[in-house]
C-alpha positions, 0 to 999 in steps of 0.5 A: 536427507534433506535440510531443514531450514528455521523460519528465523533463517528466511529472508524477510519478504517486504512486497514493497520492494515489488512495487516499482512502477504503475502497473504493478501498484494498480494490480496489487491493490486491484487484488486487495481491493477484491478481498473487501478488507478495510484494514488490508487495504490500508496495509496495502496503500502502507506497502505502496506508499514505503515503496515510493517513499513517504516523502514523495507520497506527502508532497504529490498527495499534499497530506503531511508525513505525520498525517499519512503516517497515521492515515495509513497506520493499523486501525485508522479510518481515513477519509475517503478524500485523503485516500484519494489524494494518495493513491492519486499520488501513486499514479494510479485510480481507483475504478469501479467495476461490475460483481 
């Protein structure tokens, strides 16, 4: 007989634990961008910022920690220049490709 596992006993998955280099970050963001979902993109940017460390991203982007948390929170509508500075702090860039 197969042992049943309760969902509450499963380990919590946090994608931030796997975003350990620029290649992984770029691939993750590329997949998220294909979904054309603003909320998903903000969540992904938050994941990457947590992986890199909010303080480090704040310093590298020139965006205060408080503003960074606010800009990447659910329901936020950050300005494009904020997103651009944050993505640059991740060591990647957003690019366009033919649809």
